[in-house]
C-alpha positions in Angstrom: -39.4 -19.4 30.0 -36.2 -17.2 29.2 -33.1 -18.1 31.3 -30.5 -15.4 32.2 -26.8 -16.0 31.1 -24.6 -17.3 33.5 -23.7 -14.6 36.0 -20.7 -12.8 34.6 -17.3 -13.2 36.1 -16.1 -11.6 39.6 -14.1 -8.3 39.4 -10.8 -10.2 40.1 -11.0 -12.7 37.6 -12.2 -9.9 34.9 -9.1 -8.2 36.0 -6.5 -10.7 35.8 -8.1 -12.6 32.7 -7.2 -10.0 30.3 -3.7 -9.5 31.9 -3.2 -13.0 31.4 -3.8 -13.3 28.0 -2.3 -10.0 26.9 0.7 -11.1 28.6 0.9 -14.8 27.0 0.1 -13.2 23.7 3.4 -10.3 23.9 5.5 -13.3 25.2 5.2 -15.5 22.6 5.3 -12.5 20.2 8.7 -11.5 21.4 10.0 -14.8 19.9 8.5 -13.4 16.4 10.0 -10.0 17.3 13.4 -11.1 18.0 13.5 -13.7 14.8 13.0 -10.8 12.5 15.6 -8.6 14.4 18.1 -11.3 13.5 17.0 -12.2 10.0 17.1 -8.4 9.4 21.0 -8.3 10.8 22.0 -11.1 9.1 20.2 -10.4 5.7 21.7 -6.5 6.1 25.1 -8.1 6.5 24.9 -11.0 4.0 25.9 -11.1 0.0 22.6 -10.1 -0.6 22.9 -6.6 1.3 21.7 -4.7 -1.6 18.5 -6.3 -2.0 17.7 -5.3 1.9 17.5 -1.6 1.1 16.4 -2.0 -2.3 13.4 -3.6 -1.0 12.7 -1.2 1.6 13.3 1.8 -0.6 11.1 0.8 -3.5 8.1 3.3 -3.8 4.5 2.8 -3.9 1.9 5.2 -4.4 -2.1 5.5 -3.9 -4.1 8.3 -5.5 -7.7 9.4 -4.0 -9.7 12.2 -5.3 -6.8 14.0 -6.9 -4.7 13.5 -4.0 -1.6 11.3 -4.1 0.8 9.7 -1.6 4.2 8.7 -2.3 6.1 6.7 0.4 8.9 4.2 0.0 7.6 0.5 1.5 9.3 1.4 4.9 7.4 4.4 4.6 4.3 2.4 4.8 5.4 0.1 7.3 6.3 3.0 9.8 3.6 5.2 9.0 0.5 3.1 7.9 1.0 -0.4 9.3 2.3 1.2 12.7 -0.8 2.7 13.2 -2.7 -0.5 13.8 0.2 -1.1 16.5 -0.7 2.3 18.4 -4.6 1.6 17.7 -3.9 -1.6 20.0 -1.9 0.8 22.5 -4.4 3.5 22.7 -7.1 0.5 23.2 -4.8 -0.9 26.1 -4.4 2.3 27.4 -8.4 2.8 27.6 -8.8 -0.7 29.0 -6.0 0.1 31.9 -7.7 3.5 32.7 -11.3 2.5 32.9 -11.1 -0.7 34.4 -7.3 -2.3 34.6 -4.5 -1.5 37.2 -4.2 2.4 36.4 -8.4 2.8 36.9 -7.4 3.1 40.8 -5.6 6.0 42.1 -3.2 4.3 44.6 -2.8 1.5 42.0 -1.7 3.8 39.3 0.3 5.6 41.2 3.4 3.0 41.6 3.6 2.3 37.9 3.2 5.7 36.9 5.8 7.5 39.0 8.2 4.6 38.0 7.4 5.3 34.4 7.9 8.7 34.7 11.3 8.2 36.6 12.1 5.6 34.0 11.4 8.2 31.3 13.3 11.3 32.7 16.5 9.9 33.8 17.1 8.3 30.8 16.5 11.4 28.7 19.0 13.4 30.9 21.8 10.4 30.8 21.6 10.9 27.1 21.6 14.3 27.3 24.7 14.5 29.6 26.7 12.6 27.2 25.3 13.5 23.5 22.8 16.5 23.8 25.9 18.9 22.1 26.3 16.2 19.1 22.5 14.9 18.6 20.0 16.6 21.0 17.2 15.6 19.1 17.7 12.1 20.2 17.0 12.8 23.8 14.0 10.6 23.7 15.3 7.5 22.4 16.3 5.5 25.3 12.8 6.5 26.9 11.2 3.7 25.4 10.2 0.1 26.6 9.5 -2.5 24.5 6.5 -4.5 26.1 6.9 -7.2 24.1 10.5 -8.2 24.6 10.5 -7.3 28.5 7.1 -9.6 29.2 9.5 -12.3 27.2 12.1 -12.0 29.6 9.3 -12.5 32.4 8.1 -15.4 30.8 11.8 -17.2 31.3 11.4 -16.7 35.0 7.8 -18.5 34.6 6.3 -18.7 38.1 8.9 -17.6 40.3 7.5 -14.0 39.9 4.1 -12.8 41.6 1.6 -11.9 39.2 1.6 -8.5 41.0 5.2 -7.9 39.1 3.6 -8.7 35.7 1.1 -6.1 36.3 3.5 -3.5 37.4 5.2 -4.0 34.6 2.3 -3.5 32.0 1.4 -0.5 34.2 4.8 0.9 34.0 4.7 0.0 30.0 1.6 1.4 29.6 2.3 5.0 31.0 5.6 4.7 28.9 4.1 4.4 26.1 1.8 7.3 26.8 4.8 9.4 27.4 6.2 8.3 23.9 2.9 9.2 22.4 3.1 13.0 23.8 6.7 13.0 23.1 5.9 12.1 19.2 3.1 14.7 19.0 4.5 17.5 20.8 8.5 17.1 19.7 8.7 15.4 16.3 5.7 16.6 14.2 6.6 19.6 12.3 5.9 22.2 9.9 2.2 21.8 11.2 -0.2 22.8 8.7 -3.3 24.3 10.3 -6.3 23.4 7.7 -5.0 19.7 7.6 -4.9 20.1 11.3 -8.4 21.3 11.4 -9.5 18.7 9.1 -8.2 16.0 11.5 -9.9 17.2 14.3 -13.6 17.4 12.4 -12.7 13.6 12.0 -12.0 13.2 15.7 -15.2 15.2 16.4 -17.3 13.1 13.9 -16.0 10.1 15.7 -17.3 11.2 18.7 -20.8 12.4 17.2 -20.9 8.6 15.6 -20.7 6.9 18.8 -23.3 9.8 20.7 -25.8 8.4 18.2 -24.8 4.6 18.5 -23.5 4.0 14.9 -22.0 0.6 15.5 -20.8 -0.3 11.9 -17.2 -0.8 11.8 -16.5 0.2 8.2 -17.9 3.8 9.3 -15.5 4.1 11.4 -12.4 2.6 9.3 -13.3 4.9 6.8 -13.5 8.4 9.3 -10.1 6.7 10.9 -8.4 6.6 7.3 -9.3 10.1 6.8 -7.4 11.4 10.4 -4.8 9.5 9.5 -4.2 11.3 6.2 -5.2 14.5 7.7 -2.6 13.9 10.5 0.0 12.8 7.7 -0.9 15.9 5.6 -0.7 17.9 8.5 2.9 17.4 9.7 1.7 15.6 12.6 2.7 11.9 12.8 0.0 9.8 11.4 0.0 6.9 13.9 -1.5 9.2 16.5 -4.8 8.6 14.6 -4.5 5.0 16.2 -3.9 6.0 19.6 -7.0 8.5 19.4 -9.0 5.8 17.6 -8.3 3.6 20.3 -9.0 6.1 23.2 -12.0 6.9 21.8 -13.3 3.3 21.7 -16.4 2.2 24.0 -15.4 0.5 27.0 -18.6 -0.7 27.8 -20.5 -3.7 26.4 -23.6 -2.7 24.2 -25.5 -5.4 25.8 -26.2 -6.1 29.5 -24.9 -10.1 29.9 -27.4 -10.4 32.6 -30.3 -10.0 30.3 -28.9 -12.2 27.4 -31.2 -15.2 26.4 -28.8 -18.1 26.7 -31.1 -20.2 24.4 -30.3 -17.7 21.6 -27.0 -17.5 22.4 -26.3 -20.9 21.4 -29.1 -21.3 18.6 -27.0 -22.2 15.6 -29.8 -24.1 14.1 -29.3 -21.8 10.6 -27.5 -19.0 9.4 -29.6 -16.3 10.4 -29.8 -17.6 14.3 -25.9 -18.4 14.1 -25.8 -14.6 12.6 -27.5 -13.7 15.3 -25.8 -15.7 18.3 -22.4 -13.9 17.0 -24.2 -10.3 17.1 -25.4 -11.2 20.6 -21.6 -12.7 21.8 -19.9 -9.5 20.0 -22.3 -6.9 21.9 -21.7 -9.0 25.4 -18.1 -7.5 25.1 -16.4 -3.6 25.0 -15.6 -2.3 21.6 -12.1 -2.1 23.2 -11.7 -5.7 24.4 -13.3 -7.0 20.9 -10.9 -5.0 19.0 -7.8 -6.4 21.1 -8.9 -9.9 20.5 -8.9 -9.3 16.8 -6.0 -7.0 16.3 -3.7 -8.1 18.7 -2.1 -11.1 17.2 -2.0 -9.1 14.2 0.1 -6.8 15.5 2.5 -9.1 18.0 3.1 -11.7 15.1 2.9 -9.6 11.7 3.4 -6.1 12.1 5.7 -5.4 14.8 7.9 -8.4 13.4 7.8 -6.6 9.7 8.4 -3.4 11.5 11.5 -5.0 13.2 12.7 -6.6 9.8 12.5 -3.4 8.0 14.6 -1.3 10.6 16.6 -3.6 12.3 18.8 -4.2 9.2 22.1 -2.3 10.2 25.4 -2.7 8.3 28.3 -4.2 11.1 31.8 -4.0 10.1 35.4 -3.2 12.1 34.9 0.5 10.4 31.2 0.8 11.4 32.1 -0.3 14.9 34.8 1.8 15.1 32.9 5.0 14.2 29.8 3.5 16.5 32.2 3.5 19.1 33.8 6.9 19.0 30.0 8.5 18.4 28.2 9.8 21.3 25.1 8.6 20.2 26.1 5.5 20.8 27.1 5.6 24.3 24.0 8.4 25.0 21.4 5.7 23.8 23.3 2.7 25.6 24.1 4.4 28.8 20.2 5.7 28.8 18.9 2.5 28.5 21.2 0.0 30.3 21.8 2.6 33.4 19.2 5.3 33.2 16.1 3.0 33.2 16.6 0.9 35.8 18.0 3.6 37.6 15.2 6.0 37.0 12.4 3.3 37.6 14.2 2.1 41.0 14.7 5.4 42.2 10.7 6.6 41.7 9.7 3.2 43.3 11.5 3.7 46.0 10.6 7.0 46.8 6.9 6.4 46.3 6.8 3.7 48.6 8.7 5.8 50.8 6.4 8.6 50.8 3.5 6.2 51.4 1.7 7.1 48.1 2.1 3.4 46.8 3.0 0.4 47.9 5.7 -2.6 46.6 4.0 -5.0 44.4 2.4 -7.3 46.6 5.0 -10.6 47.1 7.7 -8.9 45.3 11.2 -8.5 46.6 13.2 -4.8 46.2 15.9 -7.1 43.9 12.8 -8.3 41.5 11.6 -4.6 41.1 15.6 -3.9 40.2 14.8 -6.8 37.6 11.7 -5.2 36.4 13.7 -1.7 35.9 16.1 -3.4 34.1 13.6 -5.3 31.6 12.3 -1.7 31.1 15.7 -0.7 29.7 14.8 -3.3 26.7 13.7 -0.3 24.2 13.3 -2.2 21.0 10.5 -1.4 19.0 9.1 2.0 19.9 13.1 3.1 20.7 13.9 2.4 16.3 10.8 4.1 15.7 12.0 7.4 17.4 15.2 7.1 16.1 13.7 7.3 12.6 11.8 10.3 13.5 14.5 12.0 15.6 17.6 11.4 13.5 17.8 12.9 9.8 21.6 11.5 9.1 21.7 7.8 8.4 24.9 7.5 10.2 23.4 8.8 13.5 20.3 6.5 13.0 22.7 3.7 12.1 24.7 4.2 15.6 21.6 4.9 17.4 19.9 1.5 16.4 23.1 -0.8 17.1 23.1 1.3 20.5 19.1 0.2 21.1 20.3 -3.6 20.0 23.1 -3.8 22.4 21.2 -2.4 25.1 18.2 -4.4 24.9 20.3 -7.6 24.7 22.2 -6.4 28.1 19.3 -5.2 29.3 17.5 -8.5 29.1 20.6 -10.2 30.2 20.7 -8.3 33.2 16.8 -8.5 34.5 17.1 -12.2 33.9 19.7 -12.4 36.5 17.9 -10.5 38.8 14.3 -12.3 38.2 15.4 -15.8 38.0 17.6 -16.1 41.0 15.9 -18.0 43.8 13.5 -16.7 45.6 14.0 -16.1 49.3 11.2 -17.5 52.0 8.0 -15.4 51.7 8.6 -13.7 55.1 12.0 -13.0 54.6 10.9 -11.4 51.4 8.4 -9.3 53.3 11.2 -8.0 55.8 13.7 -7.2 53.1 10.5 -5.1 51.6 9.7 -3.4 54.6 13.3 -2.7 55.2 13.4 -0.6 51.9 10.1 1.1 52.2 
């Protein structure tokens, strides 16, 4: 007699398990990211500093069907390797929009509005300080580095309610959406209509492949690479290809877990049976969840640290510090992240709660929300990424990167102070939350 697979987990457990796994991976990956940044800084200021730039400026070319793509190593990392990072971002956005913390309108309102405030206010702060010097850098202080922000939350451990972690994740996801839109709309230049049309054909082909149930991973990889190349040649930043592929990934399992034969699922008697078992296991989860499971460790432990290693190495000297201190770009980025980011998040959250469109995270106090706002000022990875796109001058980039490093460190310390302070009794925290609301 065929036995059904064990009943699936409750919706609440299914919601929290991916969140727990995602945050645990990001927190541990934050150590790799921070370590890579330190190595880059030490390397770029050591007697071997020339080898640092020489390595990343070395070039590599690929020729396919008479078409040649020639980039330096930093370009391959920023344009190609980071596409996988943005693929995982797209997958996480898709999961959150379909079954996560952004799936319902009310649940999504607080992190969405907080993220909006956390993007608008830092941009305005930057423009007020550095708008006349380098206005294209206004988007640099808008970004939040989810890995390092979650790392700060991990320090607080069990002190924090899980609702705060979900709030930060939702905020960072909306923040990523905003960054993706800005990269596409602002930092894509000299768009070629022909190549843009080719990328659109590639996206349409993916939609057709999904409709006719093409399941081969290789087919999607080939089309995805084609979309990436078309976007690169079109003048649109090619990492958006990763986002597009992530958003188009199916979010429902191919097989109904209620109809899976347990005997077949656990049969490892020979190679064929083991292959069937693997296919059943893979089909019982969505493509979104499967790809996240496979790719997320690579992005957290390899790709993002390599990106940090390639982009964080700035030369620090007394003359350089004096130049940075005199640059409006430095102060615009610094103030945008340390002051503008938490101010925007807290004000938008307060307005959302007071207007009745959203609720404060369950069990959280207003002081902890301020801590989350400060953690939002840790703008490392995406801020560095936007810096490379926004500032063509090397000195300006160096000033912005120094400001990002200092601001991220300050924001982490401020967030840690607010989030690790002894938490008052639940009743007291509730009364305080009601007073703010």
